[in-house]
N, C-alpha and C positions, 0 to 999 in steps of 0.2 A: 216556940219552934222556929228554926231558921229555914228560910226558903230562898233559893237562888233563882233569879230571873235572868235568863241568858238571852240578851238582845244581840242577834247576829243577822247576817244576810246570807240566805241560802241561794244556790244556783239551780240549774235544771237537772243535775245528775245526783240521784239519791245516794250513790256510794260515796261521792265526795262530801255530801252534806252529813253523812253518817260520821265521817272523820271529825267534822266540826263538833258534832254532838259528843263524840267520845272525849275529845280534849276538854270541852266545857263541863262535862259531867264529872270527870276526875278532879277538875279544878274546884267545882262546887263541893265535892265530897271532902277535899282537903281543907275547905273552909268551914266544915261542920254542918253543911246543909243537910236536911232530911228529905227535901224535895227540890228538884231542879225543873223549872218550867221553861220550855222552848216555845218559839212562836208557832202560829199557824203556818202551814206549808213548810215545815221544817224538812220534810221529805224531799220536796221539790218546789221551787218558787212558782207563783202564778205567772201566767204568760207562757207556760210550758204545756204541751198537750198532756192532759191528765190521764185519760183512759189507758194509754199504752203502758204507763208506769204504775198504775194502781195495783196494790197487792193485798191479799187477805191478811187478817190479823195473825195468822200462823205462817205468813210468807217470810222471805229472807230478811226484808228490811225491819219489820216489827220484831222478828226473832232476834236480830242483832241488837236492837234497842233493849230488848228484854234481858239478853245476856249482859249487856253493858250495865244496866241497872243493878243486876245481881252482883256483878263484880265490884261495883262502886259502893254497894250497900245502901243505896238510897232509891227514892221513887223518881222516875223520869216521866215527865208529861210532855208530849211532843205531837205536833200536827202532822198527819199523813193523809193519804188518799187510799180508800178501799173500794173494790168493785161494787157497783150497784146495778139494779135492773135497767134494761133499756140502753145499755152502752154508756150509762153515766157512772159517776163515782160518788162516794160519800166523803165529805170533808170531816175526817175522823180525828179526834183527839185521843191518843193512846196514853194511858196511865198505867205504868208497870214498875214493879220493884218488890222488895220484901213485904209480903202480906197484901199486896195490891195488884189487881189485874182487872182493868176496866177500859171501856172505850165509849166515847161520846161522839155521836154524829151531829154535826152542826144543824140546829133547827131552823134558824132564820138565815136565808140565803141573800147574798149581797146583790140585789137587783136594784141598783141605785147609781147615781152619778155617771151614767153612761155605760155601766158594766152590768152584765147579766150572768151571775154565777149559776142560776138555775138552768142555763143552756147546757151545762155539762155536769152539774152536781145535783144529786137528789137530796131532799131535806130529811133530817132525822126527826124523831118524834118523842124521844125519851129523855127525861131529866136524869142526870147521872151524878152521883156523889161517890167519893172515896173516903176511907178512914186511914189516917196516918198518925200513929202514936196517940190514938184516942181522940184526935181532932178530925171532925168531918169537914170535907171540902167539896164544893160544887164545881163542875166543869162547864166552861162556856167558851165560845169562839167568836171573836171579832164582831161582826154585825149584830150578834146577839146582844151586845151592850146597849143597843137602842131599845131594848124590850125589857122593861123593869120586872115584868111578871116572872121571867126565868130566874132572876136573882132572888126574888121573894120565894120562889119554889125551892131554891137551895136552902134558904133559911127555914122554910116550913119542914124541910126534910132533915133539919138538925144541923145544917152547915154553919160554921163560924167563919169560914173563909171561902171566897169564890176565886178560882183560878181562871183568868181570862187570857187566852192565847190568840194573838192577832197578827194580821199582815195588813195594816191599815192603808187605805188608799190616800195618796197625796192630793193636794189641791188647796185652793184658797179657803182659809178658815178651818181646815180639817184638823190641825194640831189643837186648836182651841176647842173644837167639838170633842176630840178624844179626851182631853182633860176634864171637860165639863161632864161628859157621860160617865167616865169611870168614877168620878166623885159622886155623882148622883146615884149611881147604882149601889155603891157602898152605903150611902145614906138611906136609900129606899129600903134596903134589906137589913141595915145595921149589921153588916159583915165586914171583915177585912177583905179588901179586893186587891189581889196581886195580878197586875196587868202587864203582860210582856208582848212586845211587838217585834216584827222584823226591823232591823236598823235601816236607816235611809241608805239605799244602794249607792248613792253618790258619796255619802260619808264613808262607805266601806270600800270605795275605790272601784265599784262595779259600774259606775256611770249612771246617768239619770234613766228613769223608766222610759221605755220606748213605746208604751201602749197605755190603755186605760186600766190595765191589770193592777190590782192593789199589791204593791211590792214593799210597802213599809215606810214609816216615817220615824221610827224609834220612839223615844219618850215613854219608855216603860216606867212603871211607878208602883209603889205600894200606897194604898189609901186606907186610912183607918176607918173603923165603923162609925165614926162621927163625920166622915166625909172630908177629912183633912189629908192632904198629901204628906206622907211621912218621909219618903225618899223617892228620887227619880233620876233618870238618865236623860241625856240629850239625844241627838240624832245618831251619834257614832255607836259602833258596836261596844258592848261592855257586859260585865257580869255584875248584877246588882244583888247584894246579899242583904236580906231583910229579916228581922225578927218580929214575929207576931205573938201577942199575948192574948190567949183565949178569954182570960178573965175580963179584959177590956170590953169585949162584946156584951157580956152580962151587965156591966156597969152602964154602958150606953143605952142598952135596951130598958134598963130601969129608969133612966133619965128621960128618954124619948121613946116611949113604947109604941112606935108606929105600927108594928106588926100586930100587937094586941088590940090596938085601937081601930083596926080596919073594920069598915062596914061594907060588906060585899053586896052588890046589887046585880040583879039579872040583866043580861044584855037586852 
């Protein structure tokens, strides 16, 4: 299966970001992709007041993404914000396209490195997978990558691929942590891990981040189920086209059966 990872920089206006998604989705379809994955906060970048722009899954922005996926004939996975109780929002990953309609609310909120996502965002609680052409894929968002149990839950649910959408925070050592974590999560769960982040705003010509908000560093990558990086991007915007072989997952799990060898203990 061919998956397209669209590494871009979104701004504060959802309607302008939708035009970016439209161009990249058609580009991915022209290249034979069955799924195109966009970063977290594809609807609007962090550092923007989120509650005023949050929309339900049947609102105008999600509906436009849904129409776009149908027109292009592939599955679109994109980060958006939906209303949540108490004036907060949910950090939602919408997956929509032929035969697919699902939404994952980010479980692990980024309360780290001087930023408190939980001030404005309510956590999700459900593991979500989708099926595309008979291949099951798990959905995850950014800070989730620091929690291996979610990716093993994907595998336990039958996923061969995990799709990770991110807007990674910049800072000393953060690029190295990103690569370490995406490789570790692929290896923990013996899944293909397709990780796409916002491009570095400076590399996109948007200038450096002006706050602690996580606005992206780029370095999207495809990691194999053996933990090796197969393809990657740098900091600049780009469309990374990757092919995943589901049979490789079975081969790696036979060689290194970490899922089967688990011995669970009570807390």
